[in-house]
C-alpha positions in Angstrom: 13.0 -15.3 23.0 15.0 -17.0 20.4 16.4 -14.6 17.9 18.2 -15.6 14.6 20.3 -13.2 12.1 18.7 -12.9 8.7 19.0 -11.1 5.6 15.6 -8.8 5.2 14.5 -7.1 2.3 11.3 -5.4 1.2 8.8 -6.7 -1.7 10.7 -5.4 -4.1 13.8 -7.5 -3.1 16.3 -4.7 -3.2 19.2 -3.5 -1.1 18.7 -6.3 1.4 20.4 -5.7 5.1 21.2 -8.1 8.0 19.3 -7.9 11.1 18.2 -10.2 14.4 14.8 -11.1 13.5 12.8 -11.5 17.0 9.2 -13.1 16.8 7.4 -12.1 19.9 3.9 -14.2 20.8 3.0 -12.3 23.5 2.7 -8.7 24.8 5.1 -9.3 27.4 7.5 -10.7 24.7 7.0 -7.8 22.6 8.0 -5.4 25.6 10.9 -7.2 26.4 11.9 -7.5 22.8 11.7 -3.6 22.7 13.6 -3.0 26.0 16.6 -5.6 24.6 16.7 -4.2 21.1 20.4 -2.9 21.5 22.6 0.0 20.1 20.9 0.0 16.4 17.5 -0.1 17.7 14.6 -2.0 16.4 11.6 -1.8 13.9 8.4 -3.7 14.1 7.5 -5.6 11.0 4.4 -7.4 9.5 4.0 -9.4 6.4 6.7 -7.7 4.5 4.9 -6.0 1.7 6.5 -2.6 2.3 8.5 -2.2 -1.3 11.7 -0.5 0.2 13.3 -0.4 3.3 10.9 0.7 5.9 10.6 -2.7 7.8 14.4 -3.3 7.6 17.3 -2.2 10.3 20.6 -3.3 9.4 23.0 -4.3 12.4 19.7 -3.9 14.5 16.7 -6.1 15.3 13.2 -6.6 13.3 10.2 -7.5 15.3 8.2 -9.9 13.3 4.5 -9.0 15.0 2.5 -11.7 13.0 2.7 -13.9 15.7 0.2 -11.4 17.8 -3.0 -12.2 15.7 -5.7 -12.4 17.8 -9.1 -11.2 16.8 -10.2 -10.1 20.6 -13.9 -8.6 19.7 -16.5 -8.1 17.0 -19.7 -5.9 17.6 -21.6 -7.2 14.4 -24.4 -4.8 15.3 -22.3 -1.3 15.3 -19.7 -2.5 12.6 -16.3 -2.4 14.9 -13.6 -5.0 15.4 -10.7 -5.1 18.1 -7.9 -7.0 17.0 -4.2 -7.5 17.3 -1.8 -5.3 15.0 -0.2 -8.7 13.6 -3.8 -9.6 12.2 -3.8 -9.6 8.6 -6.7 -7.9 6.3 -6.9 -11.4 4.6 -7.7 -12.9 7.8 -10.2 -10.2 8.7 -11.9 -10.5 5.4 -12.2 -14.5 6.3 -13.8 -13.6 9.6 -15.8 -10.6 8.7 -17.6 -10.9 5.4 -19.8 -13.7 6.7 -21.0 -11.4 8.9 -21.9 -8.6 6.6 -18.6 -6.7 6.9 -15.7 -5.6 4.6 -12.7 -3.9 5.5 -13.0 -0.1 5.3 -10.0 0.5 3.0 -7.5 -2.3 1.4 -4.5 -1.8 -1.0 -3.6 -4.1 -3.8 -2.9 -7.0 -1.4 -4.9 -8.4 1.5 -1.5 -9.6 3.1 -1.1 -6.6 4.9 -1.1 -6.7 8.7 -3.7 -4.2 10.8 -0.3 -2.5 12.4 1.3 -2.1 8.9 -1.7 -0.7 7.6 -1.8 2.1 10.2 2.1 2.4 10.0 2.0 3.2 6.0 -1.6 4.8 6.5 -2.4 2.6 3.3 -4.9 3.7 0.8 -6.9 1.9 -1.7 -9.3 2.3 -4.8 -11.7 4.4 -2.6 -9.6 7.4 -1.3 -11.7 9.6 -3.2 -14.6 8.6 -0.8 -13.4 7.0 2.3 -9.8 8.2 2.8 -7.0 6.4 4.1 -7.0 3.8 6.7 -6.4 5.8 9.5 -9.4 7.6 9.2 -11.4 4.3 10.2 -9.3 3.6 13.2 -10.9 4.5 16.4 -8.1 3.9 18.9 -5.0 1.6 19.1 -2.7 0.3 21.6 0.7 1.8 21.2 4.2 0.0 22.9 6.4 2.9 23.5 10.6 3.1 23.7 10.1 3.3 27.3 8.6 -0.2 27.7 5.1 1.2 28.4 1.7 1.1 26.4 -0.3 3.7 25.6 -4.1 4.0 24.5 -3.7 6.0 21.9 -7.1 8.2 20.7 -8.1 9.7 17.6 -7.3 13.6 17.2 -4.1 13.4 19.2 -0.4 14.2 18.5 1.0 10.5 19.0 -2.2 9.2 16.8 -1.1 11.7 14.0 2.5 10.7 14.1 2.0 7.2 14.2 -0.7 6.6 11.1 1.7 7.1 8.7 4.7 7.1 10.7 6.1 3.8 9.5 6.7 2.2 12.8 8.9 4.8 14.2 6.8 6.4 17.2 6.3 2.5 18.5 5.2 -0.9 18.5 1.3 -1.0 17.9 -0.3 -3.7 19.6 -4.0 -3.6 19.2 -6.5 -1.4 17.0 -10.5 -0.8 17.0 -11.3 -0.5 13.7 -14.5 0.8 12.1 -16.1 -1.6 9.1 -17.8 -1.1 6.2 -21.4 -2.9 5.7 -21.8 -5.3 2.6 -24.6 -7.6 1.3 -22.4 -9.9 -0.7 -19.1 -10.9 -1.3 -19.0 -9.7 -5.2 -18.3 -6.6 -6.7 -20.6 -5.1 -9.3 -17.9 -3.4 -11.8 -17.9 -1.3 -15.1 -14.9 -1.4 -17.0 -14.0 1.0 -19.9 -10.8 2.0 -22.4 -9.5 5.5 -22.3 -7.9 6.2 -25.6 -4.9 8.7 -23.9 -4.0 10.2 -20.7 -6.4 13.4 -21.2 -9.3 11.2 -21.9 -8.6 9.2 -19.0 -8.3 12.2 -16.7 -11.4 13.3 -18.0 -13.5 10.3 -17.5 -12.2 10.0 -14.2 -12.7 13.9 -13.3 -16.5 13.8 -14.3 -17.8 10.3 -13.1 -15.5 8.9 -10.4 -18.2 10.2 -7.9 -20.6 7.7 -8.9 -18.4 5.1 -7.6 -16.6 3.7 -4.4 -13.8 2.0 -6.2 -12.2 3.4 -8.9 -8.6 2.5 -10.5 -7.1 2.9 -13.8 -4.4 0.5 -15.4 -2.3 2.7 -17.7 0.2 1.6 -20.3 3.4 3.7 -19.8 5.0 2.3 -23.0 2.3 3.7 -25.4 3.6 6.5 -27.3 2.3 9.4 -29.7 -1.4 10.0 -29.6 -1.9 6.8 -27.5 0.5 8.3 -24.5 -1.4 7.2 -21.3 -4.1 4.9 -22.7 -5.8 3.0 -20.1 -8.2 0.4 -18.9 -10.7 2.1 -16.3 -12.1 -0.4 -13.6 -14.5 1.2 -11.0 -17.5 -0.3 -9.0 -19.2 -1.0 -5.6 -20.3 -4.1 -3.5 -23.2 -6.0 -5.4 -26.5 -5.7 -3.1 -27.9 -9.2 -3.1 -30.5 -8.5 -5.6 -27.8 -7.8 -8.3 -26.9 -11.5 -8.3 -28.8 -14.0 -10.4 -31.4 -15.9 -8.8 -29.9 -19.2 -9.9 -26.7 -18.3 -9.2 -24.4 -20.6 -6.5 -23.3 -17.3 -5.1 -27.3 -16.7 -4.4 -27.1 -19.7 -1.8 -24.0 -18.3 -0.1 -23.7 -14.6 -1.1 -21.0 -13.7 1.6 -18.7 -16.7 0.8 -15.0 -15.4 0.5 -13.2 -17.7 -2.0 -10.1 -16.6 -2.9 -8.4 -18.8 -5.6 -4.4 -19.3 -6.0 -2.3 -20.1 -8.8 1.3 -21.7 -9.1 4.1 -19.9 -7.2 6.3 -17.9 -9.4 9.6 -19.5 -9.7 12.6 -18.7 -7.3 14.2 -16.4 -9.6 13.8 -15.7 -13.0 16.3 -15.0 -15.8 17.4 -11.1 -15.7 16.2 -9.3 -19.1 12.8 -11.2 -19.4 11.2 -8.3 -19.1 12.4 -6.1 -21.8 10.5 -3.1 -23.4 9.7 -5.5 -26.1 8.1 -8.0 -23.8 6.5 -5.6 -21.7 5.3 -3.6 -24.6 3.6 -6.8 -26.1 1.7 -7.5 -23.2 0.6 -4.1 -22.2 -0.7 -3.8 -26.0 -2.4 -7.2 -25.4 -4.1 -6.3 -22.3 -5.4 -2.9 -23.6 -6.9 -4.6 -26.6 -8.6 -7.5 -24.8 -10.3 -4.9 -22.6 -14.0 -4.4 -23.3 -14.4 -0.9 -24.6 -17.3 -0.7 -22.3 -19.0 -2.8 -20.1 -21.3 -2.0 -17.1 -22.5 -4.1 -14.2 -20.0 -7.4 -14.4 -20.0 -9.3 -11.2 -16.5 -10.0 -10.1 -15.2 -11.7 -6.4 -13.7 -9.5 -3.7 -10.0 -11.0 -4.6 -10.6 -10.5 -8.5 -11.5 -7.0 -8.1 -9.0 -5.9 -5.3 -6.0 -8.5 -5.0 -5.4 -10.0 -8.6 -1.9 -10.6 -7.7 -2.5 -12.3 -4.4 -3.2 -15.3 -6.6 0.1 -15.8 -7.6 2.6 -16.1 -4.7 5.8 -14.6 -4.8 4.9 -12.5 -7.7 7.6 -10.3 -6.9 10.1 -12.8 -8.1 9.2 -12.1 -12.1 12.0 -9.2 -11.9 14.8 -11.4 -11.5 17.4 -11.6 -8.7 18.0 -7.4 -9.1 14.1 -7.0 -7.9 12.3 -4.0 -8.7 11.6 -0.6 -7.3 8.0 0.3 -7.1 7.6 4.5 -7.7 4.2 6.2 -6.3 3.8 9.9 -5.9 0.9 12.1 -5.8 0.4 15.8 -7.2 -2.5 18.0 -6.3 -5.2 19.0 -8.5 -4.4 21.8 -10.5 -1.4 20.4 -11.2 -2.1 18.2 -14.3 0.5 19.4 -16.4 3.2 18.2 -14.1 1.4 14.9 -14.3 1.4 14.8 -18.2 4.9 15.8 -18.3 6.0 12.8 -15.9 3.7 10.4 -17.9 5.3 11.6 -21.2 8.9 11.4 -19.6 8.3 7.6 -18.5 6.9 6.6 -22.1 9.7 8.5 -24.0 12.1 6.6 -21.3 10.9 3.2 -22.4 10.4 1.7 -18.6 9.3 -1.3 -18.9 6.4 -1.3 -16.5 3.5 -3.5 -16.7 2.1 -2.6 -13.3 1.0 0.9 -13.5 -2.4 2.5 -12.0 -3.6 5.8 -11.9 -6.0 7.2 -9.1 -7.3 10.2 -7.7 -7.1 11.0 -3.9 -9.8 12.9 -1.9 -9.2 14.8 1.1 -6.3 14.0 3.1 -6.1 12.7 6.4 -4.0 14.1 9.5 -1.2 11.6 9.8 1.8 13.8 9.6 3.7 11.5 7.2 0.4 10.0 5.7 0.7 9.9 1.7 -2.4 10.5 0.4 -3.1 14.3 -0.6 -5.7 15.6 -2.8 -4.8 15.1 -6.3 -3.7 12.3 -8.8 -1.6 9.4 -7.9 0.5 7.3 -10.0 2.2 3.9 -9.1 4.4 2.0 -11.3 6.7 -1.0 -11.2 10.4 -0.8 -12.9 12.9 -3.2 -13.0 16.0 -2.2 -10.5 18.5 -3.5 -13.0 17.2 -0.5 -15.6 20.4 1.4 -16.8 20.3 4.9 -15.3 17.2 4.6 -13.2 18.3 6.2 -10.0 19.1 9.3 -12.0 16.0 9.4 -13.6 13.7 8.8 -10.4 15.7 11.4 -8.9 14.7 13.9 -11.8 11.0 12.8 -11.1 11.3 13.2 -7.5 12.5 17.1 -8.0 9.5 17.7 -10.5 7.1 15.8 -7.8 8.6 18.1 -5.1 8.5 21.5 -7.3 4.7 20.8 -7.5 4.1 20.4 -4.1 3.8 16.7 -4.6 5.3 13.6 -2.7 6.7 10.0 -2.7 5.1 7.3 -0.7 7.5 6.2 1.9 5.8 2.8 2.3 7.1 2.2 -1.4 10.3 4.2 -1.4 13.9 2.6 -1.3 16.2 5.3 -2.8 14.7 8.9 -2.2 17.4 11.8 -1.2 16.6 13.0 2.0 16.9 16.6 1.0 13.5 16.6 -0.7 11.8 15.0 2.0 10.8 18.2 3.9 9.2 19.6 0.8 7.3 16.9 0.4 6.0 16.3 3.8 5.5 19.8 5.8 5.0 18.1 9.1 8.4 16.6 8.9 9.7 18.9 12.1 6.6 18.3 13.9 7.3 14.4 13.2 11.0 14.7 14.0 10.5 16.6 17.6 7.6 14.3 18.6 10.0 11.3 18.0 12.7 13.2 20.0 10.5 13.8 22.9 9.4 10.4 22.9 12.2 8.0 21.7 15.5 10.1 22.7 17.8 7.1 22.6 16.5 6.0 19.2 14.9 2.8 20.1 13.0 2.6 17.0 15.3 2.9 14.2 14.9 1.5 10.3 17.0 1.7 7.0 14.3 4.1 5.8 14.6 6.2 9.1 18.7 6.3 8.7 18.5 6.9 5.0 16.3 10.0 5.3 16.8 11.1 8.8 13.4 11.0 9.8 
């Protein structure tokens, strides 16, 4: 197979490293790629939407799995699909929505491969109802370090190590996934404003059970009485009867029509996203949101993936890129969440992409991120002075509260906190050592955190 030496980075565009990029197009080529990774090992990579260094491998190999992208079988009666790991959620939506089925879990972008969704055990706006992606995976085929292919079933140690295992147990080749039935490609959405963080948490706690999907955009630059003010957006898939009879959507209710805006420039000047400019944006975004609006019909891309309409939107942070920081703390630890939100607000972190959600029951993945509690995710320009030390302090506070940081978004956490955040870490390491004693599967993330 041809290979080229390239600079590889995560979606945050920080800390690029150089690796041999290999693009297998068949299962046989994937086996050959794994066997020929070399001393620095290899790591599978999908569409590159992990924010940090999970799909990088300095001096080694990176296996671009997007060439394995076949949909093998769809059971439209039972609601399951068997597909290659390189198939994107975008492609699944294109194919499945006209049949009345939707992916069970989607993050904030549909440009994620099935393999990446399993390796990061992604979550979405419906975690409080549906859990993370792995809950809906019935089985998978895994190419392991010895070049063999194993069928991995649910409720086995290898399944639990692979779901959330960041590609370090092997290369996922195929997966069988259970889907969610829908009648239309539209969402029925309720929007409301929350005056501050306590108001927001109260609204989420008392009414989230009414909605399949729930998320709050939060203004982390607001201070004083407005600290944590937010726009809360919740909804469910619209039934056919909710569509106006004369509407175009009635004629083709399952049509999937994503729109695209012009791509962001190759780079923007450093310093464009200042506290002042982001503060103005946040204030405008909050004020233009309705105080309360119920039953608005929105298309799936607008509700789930608004940023996908702007190709390469990650360029808006300039050449230095950005850090996405996401953590979860358990219910009963609301005071920790309040302290962290106040610290971010007082630090004046210029973040305009910040969301707060509630997680439901955890799934069994040993390194799976979601746990019952509150999760906050925010983007911060990487060039912000003193950012590493500030985030180190937040890590310590999260770990002390029994919480954790999301590995699929991490690019800078210290390894000494990892065991406190992920209690099954020793089990993961032991299985990796047994399965892959030569370290065939390796990444920058794995080296940094000694996974």
